[in-house]
C-alpha positions as a Markdown table, in Angstrom:
| # | Residue | x | y | z |
|---|---|---|---|---|
| 1 | Met | 0.0 | 0.0 | 0.0 |
| 2 | Phe | 2.7 | 2.5 | 0.9 |
| 3 | Asp | 4.2 | 2.3 | -2.6 |
| 4 | Asn | 1.1 | 4.2 | -3.7 |
| 5 | Val | 1.7 | 6.9 | -1.1 |
| 6 | Arg | 5.5 | 7.1 | -1.3 |
| 7 | Ala | 5.6 | 9.6 | -4.2 |
| 8 | Asp | 3.1 | 12.0 | -2.5 |
| 9 | Val | 5.1 | 11.9 | 0.8 |
| 10 | Ala | 8.4 | 12.6 | -1.1 |
| 11 | Thr | 6.8 | 15.5 | -2.9 |
| 12 | Thr | 5.6 | 17.0 | 0.4 |
| 13 | Leu | 9.1 | 16.6 | 1.8 |
| 14 | Asp | 10.6 | 18.3 | -1.2 |
| 15 | Glu | 8.1 | 21.2 | -0.8 |
| 16 | Ile | 9.1 | 21.6 | 2.8 |
| 17 | Arg | 12.8 | 21.8 | 1.8 |
| 18 | Glu | 12.2 | 24.2 | -1.1 |
| 19 | Ala | 10.3 | 26.6 | 1.3 |
| 20 | Gly | 13.3 | 26.6 | 3.6 |
| 21 | Leu | 11.1 | 25.0 | 6.4 |
| 22 | Phe | 12.9 | 21.6 | 6.7 |
| 23 | Lys | 14.1 | 20.9 | 10.2 |
| 24 | Pro | 17.3 | 18.9 | 10.3 |
| 25 | Glu | 18.3 | 17.1 | 13.5 |
| 26 | Arg | 21.8 | 17.6 | 14.8 |
| 27 | Val | 23.4 | 14.7 | 16.7 |
| 28 | Ile | 25.1 | 15.5 | 20.0 |
| 29 | Gly | 27.9 | 13.2 | 21.3 |
| 30 | Ser | 28.1 | 14.7 | 24.8 |
| 31 | Pro | 26.0 | 15.4 | 27.8 |
| 32 | Gln | 23.6 | 18.4 | 27.6 |
| 33 | Ser | 25.5 | 21.4 | 28.9 |
| 34 | Ala | 26.5 | 25.0 | 28.1 |
| 35 | Ala | 28.8 | 23.5 | 25.5 |
| 36 | Val | 28.0 | 20.3 | 23.5 |
| 37 | Thr | 29.8 | 18.2 | 20.9 |
| 38 | Val | 28.1 | 18.0 | 17.6 |
| 39 | Thr | 28.9 | 14.7 | 15.8 |
| 40 | Ala | 26.4 | 15.0 | 12.8 |
| 41 | Gly | 24.1 | 17.4 | 11.2 |
| 42 | Gly | 26.4 | 20.4 | 11.3 |
| 43 | Arg | 30.0 | 21.4 | 11.9 |
| 44 | Pro | 31.5 | 18.7 | 14.0 |
| 45 | Gly | 33.2 | 19.7 | 17.3 |
| 46 | Glu | 32.4 | 21.5 | 20.5 |
| 47 | Val | 29.9 | 24.4 | 20.2 |
| 48 | Leu | 28.1 | 26.7 | 22.7 |
| 49 | Asn | 24.6 | 25.6 | 23.2 |
| 50 | Phe | 22.0 | 28.4 | 23.2 |
| 51 | Cys | 18.9 | 26.5 | 22.3 |
| 52 | Ala | 18.2 | 24.1 | 25.2 |
| 53 | Asn | 15.6 | 24.3 | 27.9 |
| 54 | Asn | 18.4 | 23.6 | 30.4 |
| 55 | Tyr | 17.6 | 26.9 | 32.2 |
| 56 | Leu | 19.3 | 26.1 | 35.5 |
| 57 | Gly | 22.1 | 24.1 | 34.0 |
| 58 | Leu | 21.1 | 21.0 | 36.0 |
| 59 | Ala | 21.1 | 18.5 | 33.1 |
| 60 | Asp | 24.7 | 17.4 | 33.9 |
| 61 | His | 24.9 | 18.8 | 37.5 |
| 62 | Pro | 27.2 | 16.4 | 39.5 |
| 63 | Glu | 24.7 | 16.1 | 42.4 |
| 64 | Val | 21.9 | 15.3 | 40.1 |
| 65 | Leu | 24.0 | 12.6 | 38.3 |
| 66 | Ala | 25.0 | 11.1 | 41.6 |
| 67 | Ala | 21.4 | 10.9 | 42.8 |
| 68 | Ala | 20.5 | 9.2 | 39.5 |
| 69 | Lys | 23.3 | 6.6 | 39.8 |
| 70 | Asp | 22.3 | 5.8 | 43.4 |
| 71 | Ala | 18.6 | 5.4 | 42.3 |
| 72 | Leu | 19.6 | 2.8 | 39.7 |
| 73 | Asp | 21.0 | 0.6 | 42.4 |
| 74 | Arg | 18.1 | 1.2 | 44.8 |
| 75 | Trp | 15.1 | 1.3 | 42.5 |
| 76 | Gly | 16.1 | -0.3 | 39.3 |
| 77 | Tyr | 15.9 | 0.8 | 35.7 |
| 78 | Gly | 12.1 | 0.9 | 35.0 |
| 79 | Met | 8.8 | -0.3 | 36.3 |
| 80 | Ala | 7.5 | -2.3 | 33.2 |
| 81 | Ser | 4.0 | -1.4 | 34.3 |
| 82 | Val | 1.5 | 1.3 | 34.8 |
| 83 | Arg | 0.9 | 3.0 | 38.1 |
| 84 | Phe | -2.3 | 1.3 | 39.2 |
| 85 | Ile | -1.1 | -2.3 | 38.4 |
| 86 | Cys | 2.4 | -2.6 | 39.9 |
| 87 | Gly | 4.2 | 0.6 | 38.8 |
| 88 | Thr | 4.1 | 2.8 | 41.9 |
| 89 | Gln | 7.2 | 3.0 | 44.2 |
| 90 | Asp | 7.8 | 5.1 | 47.3 |
| 91 | Val | 10.0 | 7.4 | 45.2 |
| 92 | His | 7.0 | 8.3 | 43.0 |
| 93 | Lys | 4.8 | 9.2 | 45.9 |
| 94 | Glu | 7.7 | 11.2 | 47.5 |
| 95 | Leu | 8.1 | 13.2 | 44.4 |
| 96 | Glu | 4.4 | 13.9 | 44.1 |
| 97 | Asp | 4.3 | 15.1 | 47.7 |
| 98 | Arg | 7.4 | 17.3 | 47.1 |
| 99 | Leu | 5.9 | 18.9 | 44.0 |
| 100 | Ser | 2.6 | 19.6 | 45.7 |
| 101 | Ala | 4.4 | 21.4 | 48.6 |
| 102 | Phe | 6.7 | 23.3 | 46.2 |
| 103 | Leu | 3.9 | 24.5 | 44.0 |
| 104 | Gly | 1.4 | 25.2 | 46.7 |
| 105 | Gln | -1.1 | 22.6 | 45.5 |
| 106 | Glu | -3.1 | 19.9 | 47.4 |
| 107 | Asp | -1.9 | 17.0 | 45.4 |
| 108 | Thr | 0.2 | 16.0 | 42.3 |
| 109 | Ile | 0.0 | 13.2 | 39.7 |
| 110 | Leu | 3.0 | 12.2 | 37.6 |
| 111 | Tyr | 2.9 | 11.5 | 33.9 |
| 112 | Ser | 5.4 | 10.3 | 31.3 |
| 113 | Ser | 5.5 | 13.8 | 29.8 |
| 114 | Cys | 3.8 | 17.2 | 30.1 |
| 115 | Phe | 2.3 | 16.5 | 26.7 |
| 116 | Asp | 0.6 | 13.5 | 28.3 |
| 117 | Ala | -0.4 | 15.5 | 31.3 |
| 118 | Asn | -2.1 | 18.1 | 29.1 |
| 119 | Gly | -3.6 | 15.3 | 27.1 |
| 120 | Gly | -5.2 | 13.7 | 30.2 |
| 121 | Val | -6.9 | 16.7 | 31.9 |
| 122 | Phe | -9.6 | 18.0 | 29.6 |
| 123 | Glu | -11.3 | 14.7 | 28.6 |
| 124 | Thr | -11.4 | 13.7 | 32.3 |
| 125 | Leu | -12.9 | 16.9 | 33.7 |
| 126 | Leu | -15.1 | 18.3 | 30.9 |
| 127 | Asp | -17.9 | 17.0 | 28.7 |
| 128 | Asp | -20.3 | 18.5 | 26.2 |
| 129 | Arg | -22.0 | 20.5 | 29.0 |
| 130 | Asp | -18.8 | 22.4 | 29.6 |
| 131 | Ala | -16.6 | 25.0 | 28.0 |
| 132 | Val | -12.8 | 25.4 | 27.8 |
| 133 | Ile | -11.4 | 28.9 | 27.0 |
| 134 | Ser | -7.8 | 28.7 | 25.7 |
| 135 | Asp | -5.2 | 31.3 | 24.9 |
| 136 | Ala | -4.6 | 31.4 | 21.1 |
| 137 | Leu | -0.9 | 30.8 | 21.5 |
| 138 | Asn | -1.1 | 27.9 | 23.9 |
| 139 | His | 1.2 | 24.9 | 23.5 |
| 140 | Ala | 0.3 | 22.2 | 21.0 |
| 141 | Ser | -0.2 | 19.7 | 23.8 |
| 142 | Ile | -3.0 | 21.9 | 25.2 |
| 143 | Ile | -4.6 | 22.2 | 21.8 |
| 144 | Asp | -4.5 | 18.4 | 21.3 |
| 145 | Gly | -5.7 | 17.8 | 24.8 |
| 146 | Ile | -8.7 | 20.0 | 24.2 |
| 147 | Arg | -9.5 | 18.2 | 21.0 |
| 148 | Leu | -9.8 | 15.0 | 22.9 |
| 149 | Ser | -12.6 | 16.4 | 25.1 |
| 150 | Lys | -16.3 | 17.0 | 24.1 |
| 151 | Ala | -16.3 | 20.4 | 25.7 |
| 152 | Arg | -17.1 | 23.5 | 23.7 |
| 153 | Arg | -13.9 | 25.1 | 22.5 |
| 154 | His | -13.3 | 28.9 | 22.7 |
| 155 | Arg | -10.1 | 30.9 | 22.1 |
| 156 | Tyr | -9.1 | 34.3 | 23.1 |
| 157 | Ala | -6.3 | 36.4 | 21.6 |
| 158 | Asn | -3.0 | 36.0 | 23.2 |
| 159 | Arg | -3.0 | 37.7 | 26.7 |
| 160 | Asp | -6.0 | 39.8 | 25.6 |
| 161 | Leu | -8.1 | 40.2 | 28.8 |
| 162 | Ala | -11.0 | 41.9 | 27.0 |
| 163 | Asp | -11.3 | 39.0 | 24.6 |
| 164 | Leu | -11.1 | 36.6 | 27.5 |
| 165 | Glu | -13.9 | 38.4 | 29.3 |
| 166 | Lys | -16.1 | 38.2 | 26.1 |
| 167 | Gln | -15.5 | 34.5 | 25.9 |
| 168 | Leu | -16.5 | 34.1 | 29.6 |
| 169 | Gln | -19.7 | 36.2 | 28.9 |
| 170 | Asp | -20.5 | 34.0 | 25.9 |
| 171 | Thr | -20.2 | 30.8 | 27.8 |
| 172 | Gln | -22.3 | 31.5 | 31.0 |
| 173 | Asp | -24.7 | 28.7 | 30.1 |
| 174 | Ala | -21.9 | 26.1 | 30.5 |
| 175 | Arg | -21.9 | 23.8 | 33.5 |
| 176 | Arg | -18.2 | 24.2 | 34.0 |
| 177 | Arg | -15.7 | 26.6 | 32.5 |
| 178 | Leu | -12.0 | 26.2 | 32.4 |
| 179 | Ile | -9.6 | 29.0 | 31.4 |
| 180 | Val | -6.3 | 27.5 | 30.2 |
| 181 | Thr | -3.1 | 29.4 | 29.5 |
| 182 | Asp | 0.7 | 28.9 | 29.2 |
| 183 | Gly | 2.4 | 30.6 | 32.1 |
| 184 | Val | 5.2 | 31.5 | 29.6 |
| 185 | Phe | 4.6 | 31.3 | 25.9 |
| 186 | Ser | 7.5 | 29.3 | 24.5 |
| 187 | Met | 8.1 | 31.0 | 21.2 |
| 188 | Asp | 7.9 | 34.6 | 22.5 |
| 189 | Gly | 9.0 | 34.5 | 26.2 |
| 190 | Tyr | 5.9 | 36.5 | 27.1 |
| 191 | Val | 4.4 | 35.9 | 30.6 |
| 192 | Ala | 0.6 | 35.4 | 31.0 |
| 193 | Pro | -1.2 | 38.0 | 33.1 |
| 194 | Leu | -2.3 | 35.5 | 35.7 |
| 195 | Arg | -3.5 | 37.9 | 38.4 |
| 196 | Glu | -6.0 | 39.5 | 35.9 |
| 197 | Ile | -7.0 | 36.1 | 34.6 |
| 198 | Cys | -7.7 | 34.9 | 38.1 |
| 199 | Asp | -9.8 | 38.1 | 38.7 |
| 200 | Leu | -11.9 | 37.3 | 35.7 |
| 201 | Ala | -12.2 | 33.7 | 36.7 |
| 202 | Asp | -13.5 | 34.8 | 40.1 |
| 203 | Arg | -16.0 | 37.2 | 38.6 |
| 204 | Tyr | -17.4 | 34.6 | 36.1 |
| 205 | Asp | -17.0 | 31.5 | 38.3 |
| 206 | Ala | -14.5 | 29.7 | 36.1 |
| 207 | Met | -11.5 | 27.5 | 36.9 |
| 208 | Val | -7.9 | 28.4 | 35.9 |
| 209 | Met | -5.3 | 26.0 | 34.5 |
| 210 | Val | -1.7 | 27.0 | 33.8 |
| 211 | Asp | 1.0 | 25.0 | 31.9 |
| 212 | Asp | 4.1 | 26.4 | 33.6 |
| 213 | Ser | 6.7 | 24.3 | 31.8 |
| 214 | His | 8.9 | 27.3 | 30.9 |
| 215 | Ala | 8.8 | 28.8 | 34.4 |
| 216 | Val | 8.9 | 26.3 | 37.2 |
| 217 | Gly | 12.3 | 26.2 | 38.8 |
| 218 | Phe | 13.4 | 29.8 | 38.0 |
| 219 | Val | 10.5 | 32.2 | 37.7 |
| 220 | Gly | 9.2 | 33.8 | 40.9 |
| 221 | Pro | 11.1 | 34.6 | 44.1 |
| 222 | Gly | 11.4 | 30.9 | 45.0 |
| 223 | Gly | 11.3 | 29.5 | 41.5 |
| 224 | Arg | 7.8 | 28.3 | 41.9 |
| 225 | Gly | 6.7 | 29.7 | 38.6 |
| 226 | Thr | 4.3 | 32.3 | 37.2 |
| 227 | Pro | 1.6 | 31.8 | 39.9 |
| 228 | Glu | 4.2 | 32.7 | 42.5 |
| 229 | Leu | 5.4 | 35.6 | 40.4 |
| 230 | His | 1.9 | 37.1 | 40.3 |
| 231 | Gly | 0.9 | 36.2 | 43.8 |
| 232 | Val | -1.9 | 33.8 | 42.8 |
| 233 | Met | -0.6 | 30.4 | 44.0 |
| 234 | Asp | -3.8 | 29.8 | 46.0 |
| 235 | Arg | -6.1 | 30.9 | 43.1 |
| 236 | Val | -4.8 | 28.6 | 40.3 |
| 237 | Asp | -6.8 | 25.3 | 40.2 |
| 238 | Ile | -4.6 | 23.2 | 38.0 |
| 239 | Ile | -0.8 | 23.5 | 37.2 |
| 240 | Thr | 0.8 | 21.3 | 34.6 |
| 241 | Gly | 4.5 | 21.2 | 34.0 |
| 242 | Thr | 7.5 | 19.2 | 33.0 |
| 243 | Leu | 10.6 | 17.7 | 34.6 |
| 244 | Gly | 12.3 | 18.0 | 31.2 |
| 245 | Lys | 13.3 | 21.6 | 31.3 |
| 246 | Ala | 14.6 | 23.6 | 34.3 |
| 247 | Leu | 14.0 | 20.7 | 36.7 |
| 248 | Gly | 16.8 | 18.5 | 35.4 |
| 249 | Gly | 16.1 | 18.2 | 31.7 |
| 250 | Ala | 15.2 | 14.5 | 31.6 |
| 251 | Ser | 11.5 | 13.7 | 30.9 |
| 252 | Gly | 8.3 | 13.4 | 32.8 |
| 253 | Gly | 5.4 | 15.7 | 33.5 |
| 254 | Tyr | 2.8 | 16.3 | 36.2 |
| 255 | Val | -0.5 | 17.8 | 37.1 |
| 256 | Ala | -0.6 | 19.6 | 40.5 |
| 257 | Ala | -4.1 | 20.6 | 41.4 |
| 258 | Arg | -7.0 | 20.5 | 43.9 |
| 259 | Arg | -7.1 | 17.2 | 45.7 |
| 260 | Glu | -10.4 | 16.0 | 44.1 |
| 261 | Ile | -9.1 | 16.8 | 40.6 |
| 262 | Val | -6.0 | 14.7 | 41.1 |
| 263 | Ala | -8.0 | 11.9 | 42.6 |
| 264 | Leu | -10.3 | 11.8 | 39.5 |
| 265 | Leu | -7.3 | 11.9 | 37.1 |
| 266 | Arg | -5.9 | 8.8 | 38.8 |
| 267 | Gln | -9.2 | 7.0 | 38.0 |
| 268 | Arg | -10.0 | 8.4 | 34.6 |
| 269 | Ser | -7.0 | 10.0 | 32.9 |
| 270 | Arg | -6.1 | 7.8 | 29.9 |
| 271 | Pro | -2.4 | 8.8 | 29.5 |
| 272 | Tyr | -1.9 | 8.0 | 33.2 |
| 273 | Leu | -3.8 | 4.7 | 33.2 |
| 274 | Phe | -2.3 | 3.4 | 30.0 |
| 275 | Ser | 1.3 | 4.6 | 30.1 |
| 276 | Asn | 4.3 | 3.1 | 31.9 |
| 277 | Ser | 5.3 | 4.8 | 35.2 |
| 278 | Leu | 7.9 | 7.5 | 35.2 |
| 279 | Ala | 11.3 | 5.8 | 35.4 |
| 280 | Pro | 12.3 | 5.7 | 39.1 |
| 281 | Val | 15.8 | 7.1 | 38.3 |
| 282 | Ile | 14.1 | 10.3 | 37.0 |
| 283 | Ala | 11.9 | 10.6 | 40.0 |
| 284 | Ala | 14.8 | 10.3 | 42.4 |
| 285 | Ala | 17.0 | 12.7 | 40.4 |
| 286 | Ser | 14.1 | 15.2 | 40.4 |
| 287 | Leu | 14.0 | 15.1 | 44.2 |
| 288 | Lys | 17.6 | 16.2 | 44.2 |
| 289 | Val | 16.8 | 18.9 | 41.7 |
| 290 | Leu | 14.1 | 20.3 | 44.1 |
| 291 | Asp | 16.6 | 20.2 | 46.9 |
| 292 | Leu | 19.0 | 22.4 | 44.8 |
| 293 | Val | 16.2 | 24.8 | 43.7 |
| 294 | Glu | 15.0 | 25.3 | 47.3 |
| 295 | Glu | 18.4 | 25.6 | 49.0 |
| 296 | Ser | 19.8 | 28.5 | 47.0 |
| 297 | Asn | 18.9 | 31.4 | 44.7 |
| 298 | Glu | 22.4 | 31.3 | 43.1 |
| 299 | Leu | 21.4 | 29.5 | 39.8 |
| 300 | Arg | 18.3 | 31.7 | 39.4 |
| 301 | Glu | 20.4 | 34.9 | 39.9 |
| 302 | Arg | 23.1 | 33.7 | 37.4 |
| 303 | Leu | 20.4 | 32.9 | 34.8 |
| 304 | Ala | 18.8 | 36.3 | 35.3 |
| 305 | Ala | 22.2 | 38.0 | 34.9 |
| 306 | Asn | 23.0 | 36.1 | 31.7 |
| 307 | Thr | 19.6 | 36.9 | 30.3 |
| 308 | Ala | 19.9 | 40.6 | 31.0 |
| 309 | Leu | 23.4 | 40.7 | 29.5 |
| 310 | Phe | 22.4 | 38.9 | 26.3 |
| 311 | Arg | 19.3 | 41.0 | 25.7 |
| 312 | Thr | 21.2 | 44.2 | 26.3 |
| 313 | Lys | 24.1 | 43.4 | 24.1 |
| 314 | Met | 22.0 | 42.1 | 21.3 |
| 315 | Thr | 19.8 | 45.2 | 21.3 |
| 316 | Glu | 22.8 | 47.4 | 21.3 |
| 317 | Ala | 24.1 | 45.5 | 18.3 |
| 318 | Gly | 20.9 | 46.3 | 16.4 |
| 319 | Phe | 19.0 | 43.0 | 16.6 |
| 320 | Glu | 15.3 | 42.9 | 17.2 |
| 321 | Ile | 14.6 | 41.0 | 20.4 |
| 322 | Leu | 11.0 | 40.5 | 21.6 |
| 323 | Pro | 10.7 | 42.5 | 24.9 |
| 324 | Gly | 10.8 | 40.9 | 28.3 |
| 325 | Asp | 13.2 | 39.5 | 30.9 |
| 326 | His | 12.6 | 35.8 | 30.3 |
| 327 | Pro | 15.6 | 33.6 | 29.2 |
| 328 | Ile | 13.7 | 32.8 | 26.1 |
| 329 | Ala | 15.1 | 35.7 | 23.9 |
| 330 | Pro | 13.7 | 35.4 | 20.4 |
| 331 | Val | 15.8 | 37.1 | 17.7 |
| 332 | Met | 13.3 | 38.2 | 15.1 |
| 333 | Ile | 14.3 | 37.5 | 11.5 |
| 334 | Gly | 11.1 | 37.4 | 9.5 |
| 335 | Asp | 12.0 | 35.2 | 6.5 |
| 336 | Ala | 12.1 | 31.5 | 7.2 |
| 337 | Ala | 15.0 | 30.7 | 4.8 |
| 338 | Lys | 17.0 | 33.6 | 6.1 |
| 339 | Ala | 16.5 | 32.4 | 9.7 |
| 340 | Gly | 17.6 | 28.9 | 8.8 |
| 341 | Arg | 20.7 | 30.1 | 7.0 |
| 342 | Leu | 21.6 | 32.4 | 9.9 |
| 343 | Ala | 21.5 | 29.4 | 12.2 |
| 344 | Glu | 23.8 | 27.5 | 10.0 |
| 345 | Leu | 26.3 | 30.4 | 9.9 |
| 346 | Leu | 26.2 | 30.6 | 13.7 |
| 347 | Leu | 26.9 | 26.9 | 14.0 |
| 348 | Glu | 30.0 | 27.4 | 11.8 |
| 349 | Arg | 31.0 | 30.1 | 14.3 |
| 350 | Gly | 30.6 | 27.7 | 17.2 |
| 351 | Val | 27.1 | 28.7 | 18.5 |
| 352 | Tyr | 24.3 | 26.2 | 18.3 |
| 353 | Val | 20.9 | 27.7 | 17.8 |
| 354 | Ile | 17.9 | 26.8 | 15.7 |
| 355 | Gly | 15.8 | 28.8 | 13.3 |
| 356 | Phe | 12.0 | 28.6 | 14.0 |
| 357 | Ser | 9.5 | 29.0 | 11.2 |
| 358 | Tyr | 6.0 | 28.0 | 10.2 |
| 359 | Pro | 4.2 | 26.0 | 11.4 |
| 360 | Val | 5.9 | 26.4 | 14.8 |
| 361 | Val | 5.5 | 30.2 | 14.5 |
| 362 | Pro | 3.2 | 32.2 | 12.1 |
| 363 | His | 4.2 | 32.9 | 8.5 |
| 364 | Gly | 6.6 | 35.9 | 8.3 |
| 365 | Gln | 7.6 | 35.7 | 11.9 |
| 366 | Ala | 10.6 | 33.4 | 11.6 |
| 367 | Arg | 13.1 | 33.8 | 14.4 |
| 368 | Ile | 16.1 | 32.3 | 16.2 |
| 369 | Arg | 14.9 | 31.4 | 19.7 |
| 370 | Val | 17.9 | 31.9 | 22.0 |
| 371 | Gln | 17.7 | 30.3 | 25.4 |
| 372 | Leu | 20.0 | 31.4 | 28.2 |
| 373 | Ser | 21.2 | 29.0 | 30.9 |
| 374 | Ala | 22.8 | 29.4 | 34.4 |
| 375 | Ala | 25.5 | 27.1 | 33.0 |
| 376 | His | 26.7 | 29.9 | 30.6 |
| 377 | Ser | 29.5 | 32.1 | 31.6 |
| 378 | Thr | 29.7 | 35.8 | 30.9 |
| 379 | Glu | 32.3 | 35.0 | 28.2 |
| 380 | Asp | 29.9 | 32.5 | 26.6 |
| 381 | Val | 27.2 | 35.1 | 26.3 |
| 382 | Glu | 29.6 | 37.7 | 24.9 |
| 383 | Arg | 30.9 | 35.2 | 22.4 |
| 384 | Ala | 27.4 | 34.3 | 21.3 |
| 385 | Val | 26.6 | 38.0 | 20.7 |
| 386 | Ala | 29.8 | 38.4 | 18.7 |
| 387 | Ala | 28.9 | 35.4 | 16.6 |
| 388 | Phe | 25.5 | 36.8 | 15.8 |
| 389 | Val | 27.1 | 40.1 | 14.6 |
| 390 | Asp | 29.6 | 38.2 | 12.4 |
| 391 | Ala | 27.0 | 35.8 | 11.0 |
| 392 | Arg | 24.7 | 38.7 | 10.2 |
| 393 | Ala | 27.4 | 40.4 | 8.2 |
| 394 | Ala | 28.1 | 37.2 | 6.3 |
| 395 | Leu | 24.5 | 36.7 | 5.6 |
| 396 | Glu | 24.1 | 40.2 | 4.2 |
| 397 | Gly | 27.2 | 39.7 | 2.3 |
């Protein structure tokens, strides 16, 4: 059968390449860190990495690695089962308790990924009597999760409170209403106005859900994310997030929420019921990550300093950076092919970044999404800025 399809698929791939939208994968032969070794898909050798979600630099932190190695001996490699059969260990429950306390929620449930977490919430909580109201720029996992539910689907323009209020007014006949937003929008680095969102939720009797994947660990005074930043930790009903970014960079996700919501997810959430348990080594290492996050502000302060330095130097050099103070610092290019070529020129100059274009971002808004890390030194940041300047000159030619 595929022989009849092969030519059409090949044509589609050719069209993607011709439009400058093809996304090659570079192969790394070293641990994730401020510098990585590229072995395929680009100039071989060591390069500075400015495109990872390794915000706190914990992906190769020695204490995290030691905790992981100890966990292999104590807990084994994997559970070979789902949680409700024989896939729950003490370390899973301990991590859920720690995350609940850290995020200020009543309970937490672990998933294989945050994509699964977002995929398991809406279908469980909402049906055709309900309405979900979603920010237009929410992550793909939220969009896909909403599609799995029978709830009425409404969108409001990105961070547009007037539009959100209109959607709330238009859905007052619903049994339940759930407002859902990213805490930080991953392509822009913009932060959702959670205090105002919670105010509207209170006024119209709606629940609030936040995917805080690009915030937990380093946003807010204690690194507890955008609800802490905006002083609404007790007003957000559901928080989803990942262990695969600032919190160690491995994999795994979670839903931290009201006690009854988590209890229902354990009974009805399909990605939880039908997916293997989170590997115990990840759970144990994540506990060590939480220790490091709670014990000191040093990594958060270093990340903030690196972010401010990069944004300032790049603006002084004449680049367009979307405003903000998040370590996601999008360098706006516009043309997709040009963004891809600039990323190639930067790799030749020892800086690993990626050009983002449609369908990841809208047409005409291609960019290079630079991501700062606490693992970067001041010299690393200055070298990256110099590489951007040199690559731009080469591109303009």
